[in-house]
ZAKEDREN-968757 format. One record per residue (C-alpha): x, y, z; residue number from 0; residue in one letter. Coordinates in steps of 0.02 Angstrom, whole numbers, always signed. Example, Ala and Ser with C-alpha at 12.3 -4.5 7.8 and 13.67 -1.06 7.14 Angstrom:
BEGIN
<site><c1>+615</c1><c2>-225</c2><c3>+390</c3><seq>0</seq><type>A</type></site>
<site><c1>+684</c1><c2>-53</c2><c3>+357</c3><seq>1</seq><type>S</type></site>
END
This chain:
BEGIN
<site><c1>-4</c1><c2>-1</c2><c3>+0</c3><seq>0</seq><type>M</type></site>
<site><c1>+65</c1><c2>+171</c2><c3>-57</c3><seq>1</seq><type>A</type></site>
<site><c1>+120</c1><c2>+289</c2><c3>+89</c3><seq>2</seq><type>A</type></site>
<site><c1>+11</c1><c2>+439</c2><c3>+99</c3><seq>3</seq><type>K</type></site>
<site><c1>+86</c1><c2>+612</c2><c3>+64</c3><seq>4</seq><type>L</type></site>
<site><c1>+96</c1><c2>+748</c2><c3>+190</c3><seq>5</seq><type>S</type></site>
<site><c1>+0</c1><c2>+919</c2><c3>+163</c3><seq>6</seq><type>K</type></site>
<site><c1>+182</c1><c2>+991</c2><c3>+149</c3><seq>7</seq><type>K</type></site>
<site><c1>+237</c1><c2>+864</c2><c3>+13</c3><seq>8</seq><type>E</type></site>
<site><c1>+85</c1><c2>+907</c2><c3>-81</c3><seq>9</seq><type>L</type></site>
<site><c1>+104</c1><c2>+1083</c2><c3>-89</c3><seq>10</seq><type>K</type></site>
<site><c1>+304</c1><c2>+1067</c2><c3>-128</c3><seq>11</seq><type>R</type></site>
<site><c1>+323</c1><c2>+1095</c2><c3>-322</c3><seq>12</seq><type>P</type></site>
<site><c1>+372</c1><c2>+954</c2><c3>-432</c3><seq>13</seq><type>D</type></site>
<site><c1>+562</c1><c2>+962</c2><c3>-472</c3><seq>14</seq><type>A</type></site>
<site><c1>+534</c1><c2>+915</c2><c3>-651</c3><seq>15</seq><type>F</type></site>
<site><c1>+391</c1><c2>+1036</c2><c3>-680</c3><seq>16</seq><type>Q</type></site>
<site><c1>+496</c1><c2>+1176</c2><c3>-597</c3><seq>17</seq><type>S</type></site>
<site><c1>+650</c1><c2>+1128</c2><c3>-715</c3><seq>18</seq><type>S</type></site>
<site><c1>+543</c1><c2>+1143</c2><c3>-873</c3><seq>19</seq><type>I</type></site>
<site><c1>+471</c1><c2>+1314</c2><c3>-812</c3><seq>20</seq><type>E</type></site>
<site><c1>+653</c1><c2>+1377</c2><c3>-778</c3><seq>21</seq><type>I</type></site>
<site><c1>+710</c1><c2>+1323</c2><c3>-954</c3><seq>22</seq><type>I</type></site>
<site><c1>+538</c1><c2>+1392</c2><c3>-1029</c3><seq>23</seq><type>S</type></site>
<site><c1>+572</c1><c2>+1567</c2><c3>-946</c3><seq>24</seq><type>D</type></site>
<site><c1>+749</c1><c2>+1572</c2><c3>-1004</c3><seq>25</seq><type>Y</type></site>
<site><c1>+699</c1><c2>+1532</c2><c3>-1185</c3><seq>26</seq><type>I</type></site>
<site><c1>+554</c1><c2>+1661</c2><c3>-1177</c3><seq>27</seq><type>Y</type></site>
<site><c1>+680</c1><c2>+1794</c2><c3>-1112</c3><seq>28</seq><type>E</type></site>
<site><c1>+813</c1><c2>+1747</c2><c3>-1227</c3><seq>29</seq><type>N</type></site>
<site><c1>+732</c1><c2>+1690</c2><c3>-1381</c3><seq>30</seq><type>K</type></site>
<site><c1>+858</c1><c2>+1767</c2><c3>-1505</c3><seq>31</seq><type>T</type></site>
<site><c1>+1009</c1><c2>+1691</c2><c3>-1426</c3><seq>32</seq><type>R</type></site>
<site><c1>+911</c1><c2>+1518</c2><c3>-1405</c3><seq>33</seq><type>F</type></site>
<site><c1>+869</c1><c2>+1504</c2><c3>-1586</c3><seq>34</seq><type>Y</type></site>
<site><c1>+1047</c1><c2>+1561</c2><c3>-1636</c3><seq>35</seq><type>A</type></site>
<site><c1>+1107</c1><c2>+1423</c2><c3>-1528</c3><seq>36</seq><type>I</type></site>
<site><c1>+995</c1><c2>+1291</c2><c3>-1598</c3><seq>37</seq><type>V</type></site>
<site><c1>+1024</c1><c2>+1349</c2><c3>-1780</c3><seq>38</seq><type>T</type></site>
<site><c1>+1212</c1><c2>+1344</c2><c3>-1744</c3><seq>39</seq><type>A</type></site>
<site><c1>+1192</c1><c2>+1168</c2><c3>-1674</c3><seq>40</seq><type>V</type></site>
<site><c1>+1088</c1><c2>+1093</c2><c3>-1823</c3><seq>41</seq><type>V</type></site>
<site><c1>+1214</c1><c2>+1171</c2><c3>-1949</c3><seq>42</seq><type>L</type></site>
<site><c1>+1359</c1><c2>+1101</c2><c3>-1870</c3><seq>43</seq><type>A</type></site>
<site><c1>+1269</c1><c2>+937</c2><c3>-1872</c3><seq>44</seq><type>A</type></site>
<site><c1>+1226</c1><c2>+948</c2><c3>-2061</c3><seq>45</seq><type>V</type></site>
<site><c1>+1406</c1><c2>+1008</c2><c3>-2102</c3><seq>46</seq><type>V</type></site>
<site><c1>+1488</c1><c2>+858</c2><c3>-2006</c3><seq>47</seq><type>A</type></site>
<site><c1>+1375</c1><c2>+735</c2><c3>-2089</c3><seq>48</seq><type>F</type></site>
<site><c1>+1404</c1><c2>+814</c2><c3>-2254</c3><seq>49</seq><type>G</type></site>
<site><c1>+1590</c1><c2>+791</c2><c3>-2222</c3><seq>50</seq><type>I</type></site>
<site><c1>+1575</c1><c2>+615</c2><c3>-2173</c3><seq>51</seq><type>Y</type></site>
<site><c1>+1477</c1><c2>+569</c2><c3>-2335</c3><seq>52</seq><type>V</type></site>
<site><c1>+1603</c1><c2>+677</c2><c3>-2431</c3><seq>53</seq><type>Y</type></site>
<site><c1>+1751</c1><c2>+594</c2><c3>-2368</c3><seq>54</seq><type>W</type></site>
<site><c1>+1679</c1><c2>+414</c2><c3>-2385</c3><seq>55</seq><type>G</type></site>
<site><c1>+1648</c1><c2>+451</c2><c3>-2568</c3><seq>56</seq><type>N</type></site>
<site><c1>+1807</c1><c2>+520</c2><c3>-2582</c3><seq>57</seq><type>Y</type></site>
<site><c1>+1909</c1><c2>+376</c2><c3>-2511</c3><seq>58</seq><type>Q</type></site>
<site><c1>+1792</c1><c2>+251</c2><c3>-2616</c3><seq>59</seq><type>S</type></site>
<site><c1>+1828</c1><c2>+342</c2><c3>-2772</c3><seq>60</seq><type>S</type></site>
<site><c1>+2010</c1><c2>+342</c2><c3>-2745</c3><seq>61</seq><type>A</type></site>
<site><c1>+2014</c1><c2>+148</c2><c3>-2701</c3><seq>62</seq><type>R</type></site>
<site><c1>+1916</c1><c2>+107</c2><c3>-2865</c3><seq>63</seq><type>E</type></site>
<site><c1>+2053</c1><c2>+198</c2><c3>-2961</c3><seq>64</seq><type>M</type></site>
<site><c1>+2193</c1><c2>+125</c2><c3>-2849</c3><seq>65</seq><type>Y</type></site>
<site><c1>+2114</c1><c2>-54</c2><c3>-2896</c3><seq>66</seq><type>A</type></site>
<site><c1>+2117</c1><c2>-11</c2><c3>-3082</c3><seq>67</seq><type>K</type></site>
<site><c1>+2302</c1><c2>+31</c2><c3>-3061</c3><seq>68</seq><type>A</type></site>
<site><c1>+2347</c1><c2>-125</c2><c3>-2963</c3><seq>69</seq><type>S</type></site>
<site><c1>+2256</c1><c2>-231</c2><c3>-3110</c3><seq>70</seq><type>N</type></site>
<site><c1>+2355</c1><c2>-149</c2><c3>-3242</c3><seq>71</seq><type>M</type></site>
<site><c1>+2521</c1><c2>-173</c2><c3>-3134</c3><seq>72</seq><type>A</type></site>
<site><c1>+2485</c1><c2>-365</c2><c3>-3135</c3><seq>73</seq><type>R</type></site>
<site><c1>+2472</c1><c2>-370</c2><c3>-3327</c3><seq>74</seq><type>N</type></site>
<site><c1>+2619</c1><c2>-271</c2><c3>-3377</c3><seq>75</seq><type>I</type></site>
<site><c1>+2708</c1><c2>-356</c2><c3>-3523</c3><seq>76</seq><type>S</type></site>
<site><c1>+2792</c1><c2>-208</c2><c3>-3623</c3><seq>77</seq><type>K</type></site>
<site><c1>+2862</c1><c2>-35</c2><c3>-3583</c3><seq>78</seq><type>P</type></site>
<site><c1>+2706</c1><c2>+53</c2><c3>-3641</c3><seq>79</seq><type>D</type></site>
<site><c1>+2615</c1><c2>-40</c2><c3>-3512</c3><seq>80</seq><type>D</type></site>
<site><c1>+2727</c1><c2>+36</c2><c3>-3375</c3><seq>81</seq><type>V</type></site>
<site><c1>+2689</c1><c2>+210</c2><c3>-3441</c3><seq>82</seq><type>I</type></site>
<site><c1>+2505</c1><c2>+183</c2><c3>-3445</c3><seq>83</seq><type>A</type></site>
<site><c1>+2519</c1><c2>+116</c2><c3>-3256</c3><seq>84</seq><type>N</type></site>
<site><c1>+2620</c1><c2>+274</c2><c3>-3207</c3><seq>85</seq><type>I</type></site>
<site><c1>+2491</c1><c2>+380</c2><c3>-3285</c3><seq>86</seq><type>K</type></site>
<site><c1>+2349</c1><c2>+302</c2><c3>-3190</c3><seq>87</seq><type>V</type></site>
<site><c1>+2448</c1><c2>+322</c2><c3>-3030</c3><seq>88</seq><type>Y</type></site>
<site><c1>+2484</c1><c2>+499</c2><c3>-3066</c3><seq>89</seq><type>K</type></site>
<site><c1>+2298</c1><c2>+538</c2><c3>-3109</c3><seq>90</seq><type>E</type></site>
<site><c1>+2244</c1><c2>+457</c2><c3>-2932</c3><seq>91</seq><type>L</type></site>
<site><c1>+2371</c1><c2>+570</c2><c3>-2841</c3><seq>92</seq><type>I</type></site>
<site><c1>+2304</c1><c2>+719</c2><c3>-2932</c3><seq>93</seq><type>N</type></site>
<site><c1>+2126</c1><c2>+692</c2><c3>-2899</c3><seq>94</seq><type>K</type></site>
<site><c1>+2129</c1><c2>+619</c2><c3>-2731</c3><seq>95</seq><type>Y</type></site>
<site><c1>+2286</c1><c2>+686</c2><c3>-2646</c3><seq>96</seq><type>P</type></site>
<site><c1>+2230</c1><c2>+659</c2><c3>-2470</c3><seq>97</seq><type>H</type></site>
<site><c1>+2174</c1><c2>+482</c2><c3>-2487</c3><seq>98</seq><type>S</type></site>
<site><c1>+2260</c1><c2>+327</c2><c3>-2421</c3><seq>99</seq><type>L</type></site>
<site><c1>+2267</c1><c2>+261</c2><c3>-2598</c3><seq>100</seq><type>S</type></site>
<site><c1>+2372</c1><c2>+415</c2><c3>-2652</c3><seq>101</seq><type>A</type></site>
<site><c1>+2504</c1><c2>+379</c2><c3>-2516</c3><seq>102</seq><type>R</type></site>
<site><c1>+2525</c1><c2>+196</c2><c3>-2579</c3><seq>103</seq><type>M</type></site>
<site><c1>+2536</c1><c2>+255</c2><c3>-2754</c3><seq>104</seq><type>S</type></site>
<site><c1>+2687</c1><c2>+363</c2><c3>-2718</c3><seq>105</seq><type>H</type></site>
<site><c1>+2768</c1><c2>+195</c2><c3>-2667</c3><seq>106</seq><type>Y</type></site>
<site><c1>+2715</c1><c2>+111</c2><c3>-2827</c3><seq>107</seq><type>H</type></site>
<site><c1>+2775</c1><c2>+238</c2><c3>-2940</c3><seq>108</seq><type>L</type></site>
<site><c1>+2939</c1><c2>+231</c2><c3>-2852</c3><seq>109</seq><type>G</type></site>
<site><c1>+2954</c1><c2>+46</c2><c3>-2909</c3><seq>110</seq><type>N</type></site>
<site><c1>+2882</c1><c2>+89</c2><c3>-3085</c3><seq>111</seq><type>R</type></site>
<site><c1>+3025</c1><c2>+221</c2><c3>-3108</c3><seq>112</seq><type>Y</type></site>
<site><c1>+3156</c1><c2>+110</c2><c3>-3036</c3><seq>113</seq><type>Y</type></site>
<site><c1>+3120</c1><c2>-38</c2><c3>-3143</c3><seq>114</seq><type>N</type></site>
<site><c1>+3131</c1><c2>+104</c2><c3>-3294</c3><seq>115</seq><type>L</type></site>
<site><c1>+3301</c1><c2>+157</c2><c3>-3236</c3><seq>116</seq><type>G</type></site>
<site><c1>+3230</c1><c2>+318</c2><c3>-3187</c3><seq>117</seq><type>E</type></site>
<site><c1>+3323</c1><c2>+318</c2><c3>-3011</c3><seq>118</seq><type>V</type></site>
<site><c1>+3295</c1><c2>+516</c2><c3>-2961</c3><seq>119</seq><type>D</type></site>
<site><c1>+3114</c1><c2>+497</c2><c3>-3009</c3><seq>120</seq><type>N</type></site>
<site><c1>+3107</c1><c2>+332</c2><c3>-2908</c3><seq>121</seq><type>A</type></site>
<site><c1>+3191</c1><c2>+431</c2><c3>-2762</c3><seq>122</seq><type>I</type></site>
<site><c1>+3067</c1><c2>+565</c2><c3>-2765</c3><seq>123</seq><type>T</type></site>
<site><c1>+2915</c1><c2>+455</c2><c3>-2753</c3><seq>124</seq><type>E</type></site>
<site><c1>+2990</c1><c2>+341</c2><c3>-2624</c3><seq>125</seq><type>Y</type></site>
<site><c1>+3023</c1><c2>+501</c2><c3>-2508</c3><seq>126</seq><type>K</type></site>
<site><c1>+2853</c1><c2>+556</c2><c3>-2540</c3><seq>127</seq><type>K</type></site>
<site><c1>+2780</c1><c2>+400</c2><c3>-2474</c3><seq>128</seq><type>F</type></site>
<site><c1>+2892</c1><c2>+396</c2><c3>-2327</c3><seq>129</seq><type>V</type></site>
<site><c1>+2858</c1><c2>+573</c2><c3>-2270</c3><seq>130</seq><type>S</type></site>
<site><c1>+2664</c1><c2>+532</c2><c3>-2289</c3><seq>131</seq><type>S</type></site>
<site><c1>+2652</c1><c2>+358</c2><c3>-2214</c3><seq>132</seq><type>S</type></site>
<site><c1>+2586</c1><c2>+331</c2><c3>-2038</c3><seq>133</seq><type>R</type></site>
<site><c1>+2569</c1><c2>+156</c2><c3>-1964</c3><seq>134</seq><type>S</type></site>
<site><c1>+2656</c1><c2>+20</c2><c3>-2047</c3><seq>135</seq><type>D</type></site>
<site><c1>+2588</c1><c2>-144</c2><c3>-1991</c3><seq>136</seq><type>N</type></site>
<site><c1>+2637</c1><c2>-223</c2><c3>-2169</c3><seq>137</seq><type>A</type></site>
<site><c1>+2815</c1><c2>-170</c2><c3>-2165</c3><seq>138</seq><type>G</type></site>
<site><c1>+2790</c1><c2>-57</c2><c3>-2314</c3><seq>139</seq><type>I</type></site>
<site><c1>+2897</c1><c2>+83</c2><c3>-2240</c3><seq>140</seq><type>S</type></site>
<site><c1>+3037</c1><c2>-47</c2><c3>-2232</c3><seq>141</seq><type>F</type></site>
<site><c1>+3018</c1><c2>-94</c2><c3>-2413</c3><seq>142</seq><type>L</type></site>
<site><c1>+3014</c1><c2>+93</c2><c3>-2460</c3><seq>143</seq><type>A</type></site>
<site><c1>+3168</c1><c2>+140</c2><c3>-2353</c3><seq>144</seq><type>L</type></site>
<site><c1>+3254</c1><c2>-12</c2><c3>-2419</c3><seq>145</seq><type>T</type></site>
<site><c1>+3214</c1><c2>+40</c2><c3>-2607</c3><seq>146</seq><type>S</type></site>
<site><c1>+3282</c1><c2>+207</c2><c3>-2564</c3><seq>147</seq><type>L</type></site>
<site><c1>+3452</c1><c2>+117</c2><c3>-2514</c3><seq>148</seq><type>G</type></site>
<site><c1>+3449</c1><c2>+28</c2><c3>-2679</c3><seq>149</seq><type>Y</type></site>
<site><c1>+3436</c1><c2>+178</c2><c3>-2781</c3><seq>150</seq><type>C</type></site>
<site><c1>+3575</c1><c2>+274</c2><c3>-2682</c3><seq>151</seq><type>Y</type></site>
<site><c1>+3672</c1><c2>+107</c2><c3>-2710</c3><seq>152</seq><type>E</type></site>
<site><c1>+3643</c1><c2>+122</c2><c3>-2886</c3><seq>153</seq><type>A</type></site>
<site><c1>+3701</c1><c2>+309</c2><c3>-2889</c3><seq>154</seq><type>K</type></site>
<site><c1>+3866</c1><c2>+254</c2><c3>-2806</c3><seq>155</seq><type>K</type></site>
<site><c1>+3816</c1><c2>+358</c2><c3>-2655</c3><seq>156</seq><type>D</type></site>
<site><c1>+3857</c1><c2>+203</c2><c3>-2526</c3><seq>157</seq><type>L</type></site>
<site><c1>+3858</c1><c2>+312</c2><c3>-2365</c3><seq>158</seq><type>K</type></site>
<site><c1>+3685</c1><c2>+389</c2><c3>-2402</c3><seq>159</seq><type>V</type></site>
<site><c1>+3619</c1><c2>+204</c2><c3>-2451</c3><seq>160</seq><type>A</type></site>
<site><c1>+3688</c1><c2>+145</c2><c3>-2284</c3><seq>161</seq><type>L</type></site>
<site><c1>+3595</c1><c2>+262</c2><c3>-2195</c3><seq>162</seq><type>E</type></site>
<site><c1>+3434</c1><c2>+212</c2><c3>-2270</c3><seq>163</seq><type>Y</type></site>
<site><c1>+3468</c1><c2>+24</c2><c3>-2247</c3><seq>164</seq><type>F</type></site>
<site><c1>+3501</c1><c2>+66</c2><c3>-2070</c3><seq>165</seq><type>E</type></site>
<site><c1>+3339</c1><c2>+169</c2><c3>-2049</c3><seq>166</seq><type>K</type></site>
<site><c1>+3237</c1><c2>+18</c2><c3>-2145</c3><seq>167</seq><type>A</type></site>
<site><c1>+3311</c1><c2>-97</c2><c3>-2007</c3><seq>168</seq><type>Q</type></site>
<site><c1>+3255</c1><c2>+11</c2><c3>-1863</c3><seq>169</seq><type>K</type></site>
<site><c1>+3063</c1><c2>+0</c2><c3>-1915</c3><seq>170</seq><type>G</type></site>
<site><c1>+2932</c1><c2>-136</c2><c3>-1929</c3><seq>171</seq><type>D</type></site>
<site><c1>+3033</c1><c2>-272</c2><c3>-2029</c3><seq>172</seq><type>N</type></site>
<site><c1>+2960</c1><c2>-433</c2><c3>-1967</c3><seq>173</seq><type>V</type></site>
<site><c1>+3010</c1><c2>-568</c2><c3>-2093</c3><seq>174</seq><type>G</type></site>
<site><c1>+3137</c1><c2>-446</c2><c3>-2181</c3><seq>175</seq><type>F</type></site>
<site><c1>+3287</c1><c2>-446</c2><c3>-2037</c3><seq>176</seq><type>Q</type></site>
<site><c1>+3397</c1><c2>-553</c2><c3>-2134</c3><seq>177</seq><type>S</type></site>
<site><c1>+3383</c1><c2>-452</c2><c3>-2295</c3><seq>178</seq><type>I</type></site>
<site><c1>+3404</c1><c2>-289</c2><c3>-2192</c3><seq>179</seq><type>G</type></site>
<site><c1>+3557</c1><c2>-360</c2><c3>-2110</c3><seq>180</seq><type>F</type></site>
<site><c1>+3627</c1><c2>-418</c2><c3>-2266</c3><seq>181</seq><type>C</type></site>
<site><c1>+3604</c1><c2>-249</c2><c3>-2355</c3><seq>182</seq><type>N</type></site>
<site><c1>+3694</c1><c2>-155</c2><c3>-2225</c3><seq>183</seq><type>I</type></site>
<site><c1>+3834</c1><c2>-284</c2><c3>-2216</c3><seq>184</seq><type>A</type></site>
<site><c1>+3857</c1><c2>-267</c2><c3>-2402</c3><seq>185</seq><type>R</type></site>
<site><c1>+3866</c1><c2>-67</c2><c3>-2382</c3><seq>186</seq><type>M</type></site>
<site><c1>+4007</c1><c2>-97</c2><c3>-2252</c3><seq>187</seq><type>Y</type></site>
<site><c1>+4100</c1><c2>-216</c2><c3>-2363</c3><seq>188</seq><type>E</type></site>
<site><c1>+4094</c1><c2>-86</c2><c3>-2512</c3><seq>189</seq><type>Q</type></site>
<site><c1>+4157</c1><c2>+44</c2><c3>-2401</c3><seq>190</seq><type>L</type></site>
<site><c1>+4309</c1><c2>-72</c2><c3>-2334</c3><seq>191</seq><type>N</type></site>
<site><c1>+4232</c1><c2>-80</c2><c3>-2159</c3><seq>192</seq><type>D</type></site>
<site><c1>+4248</c1><c2>-270</c2><c3>-2129</c3><seq>193</seq><type>K</type></site>
<site><c1>+4222</c1><c2>-265</c2><c3>-1948</c3><seq>194</seq><type>K</type></site>
<site><c1>+4042</c1><c2>-208</c2><c3>-1968</c3><seq>195</seq><type>N</type></site>
<site><c1>+4010</c1><c2>-303</c2><c3>-2127</c3><seq>196</seq><type>A</type></site>
<site><c1>+4055</c1><c2>-458</c2><c3>-2031</c3><seq>197</seq><type>L</type></site>
<site><c1>+3954</c1><c2>-422</c2><c3>-1882</c3><seq>198</seq><type>E</type></site>
<site><c1>+3796</c1><c2>-385</c2><c3>-1999</c3><seq>199</seq><type>N</type></site>
<site><c1>+3828</c1><c2>-537</c2><c3>-2090</c3><seq>200</seq><type>Y</type></site>
<site><c1>+3831</c1><c2>-645</c2><c3>-1934</c3><seq>201</seq><type>K</type></site>
<site><c1>+3668</c1><c2>-559</c2><c3>-1884</c3><seq>202</seq><type>S</type></site>
<site><c1>+3592</c1><c2>-598</c2><c3>-2043</c3><seq>203</seq><type>A</type></site>
<site><c1>+3641</c1><c2>-779</c2><c3>-2027</c3><seq>204</seq><type>L</type></site>
<site><c1>+3549</c1><c2>-789</c2><c3>-1859</c3><seq>205</seq><type>E</type></site>
<site><c1>+3388</c1><c2>-727</c2><c3>-1944</c3><seq>206</seq><type>K</type></site>
<site><c1>+3373</c1><c2>-824</c2><c3>-2089</c3><seq>207</seq><type>T</type></site>
<site><c1>+3291</c1><c2>-995</c2><c3>-2114</c3><seq>208</seq><type>S</type></site>
<site><c1>+3331</c1><c2>-1006</c2><c3>-2313</c3><seq>209</seq><type>D</type></site>
<site><c1>+3455</c1><c2>-1135</c2><c3>-2343</c3><seq>210</seq><type>P</type></site>
<site><c1>+3525</c1><c2>-1062</c2><c3>-2499</c3><seq>211</seq><type>S</type></site>
<site><c1>+3543</c1><c2>-892</c2><c3>-2403</c3><seq>212</seq><type>M</type></site>
<site><c1>+3631</c1><c2>-976</c2><c3>-2271</c3><seq>213</seq><type>K</type></site>
<site><c1>+3766</c1><c2>-1039</c2><c3>-2391</c3><seq>214</seq><type>I</type></site>
<site><c1>+3789</c1><c2>-872</c2><c3>-2464</c3><seq>215</seq><type>F</type></site>
<site><c1>+3810</c1><c2>-783</c2><c3>-2292</c3><seq>216</seq><type>I</type></site>
<site><c1>+3919</c1><c2>-909</c2><c3>-2236</c3><seq>217</seq><type>K</type></site>
<site><c1>+4033</c1><c2>-890</c2><c3>-2389</c3><seq>218</seq><type>R</type></site>
<site><c1>+4035</c1><c2>-703</c2><c3>-2356</c3><seq>219</seq><type>K</type></site>
<site><c1>+4078</c1><c2>-727</c2><c3>-2164</c3><seq>220</seq><type>I</type></site>
<site><c1>+4217</c1><c2>-845</c2><c3>-2216</c3><seq>221</seq><type>S</type></site>
<site><c1>+4297</c1><c2>-727</c2><c3>-2349</c3><seq>222</seq><type>S</type></site>
<site><c1>+4295</c1><c2>-576</c2><c3>-2224</c3><seq>223</seq><type>L</type></site>
<site><c1>+4350</c1><c2>-682</c2><c3>-2079</c3><seq>224</seq><type>S</type></site>
END
C-alpha cells in the first residue's frame, strides 16, 4: 500500500516541472540567443554529416582508381604498359591527394620508375611515400626505405644508401631482418669496413631460415674472416 503524502509534500512543486518552467522562462527571455544556438547546432550537425559522406565517397573513388592501377600492374608485359600504369597512379594522386590510396601510389610509382632506370624519379616518389606514411603494420615503410637504399647504391652514393638501409632496419621489419642485415653488411663491405660488415652478416645468418641464403652468408663470413 502506497504511503500517504503530507500536506507539506503535496504543496511542494514537482522538481521536473520546476526545471521545465525555468528553461521555458529562459527561452522566452532569450529567444534570439536560443534560436541562434539551436541553428548553430543544427548547421554543425549538417556540416559534419556532409563531410562524413563526402570523405567516404572521396576514399571510395580513390580505392576504385587504385584497384584499376593495381590490375594494370599485374598485367604489364611491355614498356608502354609501365607508362600507362604510371599515368593512372599520377592521375589518382592529382585527383585524390589526401587519400590513403594516393600515399600507396607514391610507393608504386617509385617501383615503376626504378624498373625503368629513372632512379632520381624513383627517389622522389619513395621519399613522398615515407614522409606521408603513418602506421606500418605491413612493413611497407621498410620496403620503401630499403628501395631508397638501392637507389642510392645505384648512384654509387654508398654512405647515403647505408643510412637508408639502417633506417629501414630500425622500423617494422618482421620477416625482412635477414635481408636488412645483408644490405647493411654489403654497404660496409663496399666501404672497406670489414668489422661492421662481418657483424651484420653474422646477424643476418641468425635471422635467416633459407638454406641457399645461409650458404651465401656463410661464404661471405668466411671471406671476411
